[in-house]
C-alpha positions in Angstrom: -0.7 21.0 17.6 1.1 17.7 16.7 0.6 14.5 18.6 2.3 11.2 18.2 0.2 7.9 18.7 1.8 4.6 19.4 0.1 1.4 19.1 1.7 -1.5 20.4 -0.3 -4.8 20.4 0.7 -8.6 20.5 1.8 -8.8 16.9 2.3 -5.2 15.4 3.8 -1.7 16.3 2.4 1.4 14.8 3.5 4.9 15.3 1.3 7.6 13.8 1.9 11.6 13.7 -1.3 13.6 13.8 -2.8 17.1 13.8 -5.1 18.4 16.4 -7.8 17.5 13.9 -6.8 13.9 14.0 -5.4 14.1 10.5 -2.6 11.4 10.0 0.6 13.2 8.6 2.6 9.8 8.6 2.4 6.3 9.8 5.1 3.9 10.4 4.0 0.1 10.6 6.3 -3.0 11.8 5.0 -6.3 12.1 6.3 -7.1 15.4 5.3 -6.5 19.1 7.2 -4.1 21.3 5.7 -5.8 24.2 8.6 -6.2 26.8 7.2 -9.4 28.4 7.8 -10.9 24.7 11.2 -9.3 23.6 12.5 -8.4 26.8 13.0 -4.8 28.2 16.4 -4.0 26.1 15.1 -5.2 22.8 11.7 -3.7 23.4 13.3 -0.2 24.4 15.6 -0.6 21.1 12.4 -1.1 18.9 10.4 1.8 20.4 13.3 4.2 20.4 14.2 3.4 16.6 10.6 3.4 15.4 9.9 6.7 17.1 13.0 8.3 15.7 12.4 6.9 12.2 8.7 8.2 12.1 9.5 11.5 12.9 12.4 11.6 10.4 10.2 10.1 7.5 7.6 12.6 8.4 10.0 15.5 8.0 9.0 17.4 11.1 11.1 18.8 14.0 11.0 16.6 17.2 10.4 19.9 19.3 6.9 20.5 17.5 5.5 17.3 19.0 3.5 18.5 21.9 1.9 15.2 23.0 2.8 11.3 23.0 0.2 8.8 23.7 1.3 5.2 23.8 -0.9 2.0 24.2 0.9 -1.2 24.5 0.3 -4.8 25.4 2.0 -5.2 28.8 2.0 -1.6 29.5 -0.3 -1.8 32.6 2.4 -3.8 34.3 5.4 -1.5 33.1 4.0 2.1 32.7 7.0 3.9 34.3 9.3 1.9 32.0 7.3 3.0 28.9 7.0 6.4 30.0 11.0 6.5 30.5 11.7 5.1 27.1 9.4 7.9 25.5 10.7 10.4 27.4 14.2 9.6 26.5 13.3 10.4 22.9 11.1 13.3 23.4 11.8 15.0 26.8 9.8 18.1 26.0 6.4 16.4 25.3 3.7 15.7 27.6 3.5 11.9 27.6 0.7 9.6 28.5 0.7 5.9 28.6 -2.0 3.1 28.8 -2.6 -0.4 28.0 -3.3 -1.3 24.2 -7.1 -1.8 24.9 -7.6 1.7 26.4 -6.4 3.6 23.2 -8.4 1.1 20.9 -11.5 2.2 23.1 -10.7 6.0 22.8 -10.1 5.6 19.2 -13.2 3.7 18.4 -15.6 6.0 20.3 -13.5 9.1 19.8 -14.0 9.7 23.6 -13.0 8.2 26.9 -16.5 6.7 27.3 -18.1 3.1 26.1 -17.4 -0.7 25.8 -14.9 -2.3 24.0 -14.4 -6.0 23.0 -11.1 -6.7 21.4 -9.7 -10.1 19.9 -6.5 -10.0 18.1 -3.3 -12.0 19.4 -4.9 -11.7 22.8 -8.4 -11.0 24.1 -10.0 -8.4 26.6 -13.1 -6.3 27.4 -12.8 -2.8 28.5 -15.2 0.0 29.6 -15.2 3.5 30.8 -18.4 4.9 32.4 -19.6 8.4 32.5 -17.8 9.1 35.6 -14.5 8.0 34.2 -14.2 4.8 36.0 -12.8 2.1 34.1 -12.9 -1.9 34.3 -11.5 -4.6 32.2 -11.8 -8.4 32.0 -9.5 -10.5 30.4 -6.0 -9.5 29.1 -4.3 -12.2 31.0 -1.9 -13.3 28.3 -1.7 -16.5 26.4 -0.3 -18.7 29.1 -3.3 -17.8 31.4 -6.3 -17.3 29.4 -7.0 -14.9 26.2 -10.0 -17.1 25.4 -11.5 -16.1 22.1 -8.2 -14.5 20.9 -6.4 -15.6 17.8 -3.9 -17.7 19.9 -6.6 -19.3 21.8 -8.2 -20.2 18.5 -5.2 -21.5 17.0 -4.3 -23.5 20.1 -7.7 -24.9 20.1 -7.4 -26.1 16.5 -4.1 -27.8 17.5 -6.0 -29.6 20.5 -8.8 -30.7 18.3 -6.4 -32.4 16.0 -4.8 -34.3 18.8 -8.4 -35.5 19.9 -9.1 -36.5 16.5 -5.7 -38.4 16.4 -6.6 -40.3 19.5 -10.0 -41.1 18.3 -11.7 -38.9 20.8 -13.3 -36.5 18.1 -14.8 -36.8 14.8 -12.4 -36.1 11.8 -13.5 -33.1 9.6 -11.8 -31.3 6.9 -10.4 -28.9 9.6 -7.9 -31.7 10.6 -6.3 -32.4 7.1 -6.3 -28.7 6.5 -4.4 -28.2 9.9 -1.6 -30.8 8.7 -1.3 -29.0 5.3 -0.9 -25.6 6.9 1.9 -26.9 9.2 3.5 -28.7 6.5 3.5 -32.0 8.7 2.2 -35.3 7.7 1.8 -37.4 11.0 0.0 -36.6 14.2 3.1 -37.1 16.0 4.7 -34.3 14.2 2.2 -31.9 16.2 4.5 -32.4 19.2 7.7 -31.2 17.6 6.3 -28.5 15.8 4.5 -26.8 18.8 7.6 -27.3 21.1 10.2 -26.3 18.5 12.4 -23.6 20.1 11.9 -21.1 17.5 8.0 -21.5 17.7 6.3 -18.4 18.7 2.8 -17.1 19.8 2.3 -15.1 16.3 2.6 -18.4 14.3 -0.1 -20.1 16.6 -2.3 -17.0 16.4 -2.2 -16.8 12.5 -3.9 -20.3 12.6 -7.1 -18.4 13.5 -7.4 -17.5 10.0 -7.5 -21.2 9.1 -10.2 -22.0 11.6 -12.3 -19.1 10.5 -12.2 -20.1 6.9 -13.2 -23.6 7.7 -16.1 -22.3 9.8 -17.4 -20.2 7.0 -17.7 -23.6 4.9 -19.6 -25.1 7.9 -16.9 -27.4 9.3 -18.4 -28.8 12.6 -15.3 -28.8 14.5 -14.4 -25.4 13.2 -17.8 -24.0 14.1 -17.5 -25.5 17.5 -14.2 -23.6 18.1 -15.6 -20.4 16.8 -18.8 -20.7 19.0 -16.6 -21.6 22.1 -14.6 -18.4 21.3 -17.5 -16.0 20.9 -18.9 -17.1 24.2 -15.6 -16.5 26.0 -15.6 -12.8 24.6 -19.3 -12.6 25.5 -18.4 -13.5 29.1 -15.6 -10.9 29.1 -18.2 -8.3 28.0 -20.8 -9.3 30.5 -18.0 -9.2 33.4 -17.2 -5.5 32.8 -20.9 -4.5 32.1 -21.6 -5.7 35.4 -18.8 -4.1 37.2 -19.5 -0.7 35.7 -23.4 -1.1 36.1 -23.6 -0.2 32.6 -27.1 -0.1 30.9 -27.1 -0.4 27.2 -23.6 1.1 26.7 -22.2 1.9 23.1 -20.2 -0.8 21.9 -17.0 -1.0 19.9 -14.8 -4.0 18.5 -11.1 -4.0 18.0 -8.6 -6.5 16.9 -7.9 -8.3 13.9 -10.5 -11.0 14.4 -13.3 -8.7 14.9 -12.6 -6.0 12.1 -14.1 -8.0 9.4 -17.4 -10.1 8.8 -16.5 -13.5 10.4 -18.7 -16.1 12.3 -16.9 -15.0 15.4 -18.1 -11.4 15.0 -21.5 -12.4 13.8 -22.0 -14.8 16.9 -20.7 -12.0 19.5 -22.9 -9.4 17.9 -25.8 -11.8 18.2 -24.8 -12.6 22.1 -24.5 -8.7 22.7 -27.6 -7.8 20.8 -26.0 -5.9 18.2 -27.9 -5.5 15.0 -25.1 -3.7 13.1 -21.6 -4.3 12.9 -19.6 -1.3 15.3 -17.9 1.4 13.0 -15.0 2.8 14.8 -14.5 6.5 14.6 -10.6 6.4 14.8 -7.9 3.6 14.8 -6.2 2.4 17.9 -3.0 4.3 16.9 -5.1 7.8 16.3 -6.7 6.8 19.8 -3.1 6.8 21.6 -2.7 10.3 20.0 -6.1 11.6 20.9 -5.8 10.0 24.5 -2.5 12.1 25.2 -4.4 15.4 23.9 -7.5 14.8 26.1 -5.3 14.0 29.2 -3.1 17.1 28.9 -5.4 19.8 27.3 
């Protein structure tokens, strides 16, 4: 049995081919999001189709041997039929299952459809599935509406902090000068032209999360304040799902680039949730997509 898993997050696309034992035969990765809300439907479809075809070709397998296809994508909750149709156009014989990106991350991390997940990458969301199969999520509204505690939110808060310092409304710390150096600008007014430049994208702002996390690790007061607020946002997402599912001490996993390594953000969130040890995911989200397809159709 061969399954294909597709993980389309806010900034990356991964397509993996797996055996029924979850052994990865081939993995294709692109530093680009297939989210149609970002790219538009035509460009997103082209990216998905070409990546899927390329992965099958590079793996040296015959497409007819693929039995299951699972896809988890940012924006998929709003466009499941579109995503299913795109995948069917490439692999019409396969059993296809689609879901939001956070669902495949949960299934992959726990190795089953059960438990809690807190995700912080380009965006942020908490998601849970209880023993009866009922699910609930909190967050996942996108960068224009919320995404508190995400990479984009941390980057934007760093820029906002710089404007307050420039106005004299906030005390200057090292993060202020580091922000200007990172953006390669010299005057506060340049922040306006940088953020509103037509070519500016969410990924560039999300990447600033690395800057504020690094500053926080050295004790920078402004950076620590931003990270503390981000951790509280993520904790509130978690509490919302736990309450809605009436969960009692559910197993918890983390996903997304900002919670995959030892940072102040992860440590603070662990402290708030009450975790003594960092969660250790069983499988990656792309493997979770393949596992989801298998569990849904077997």
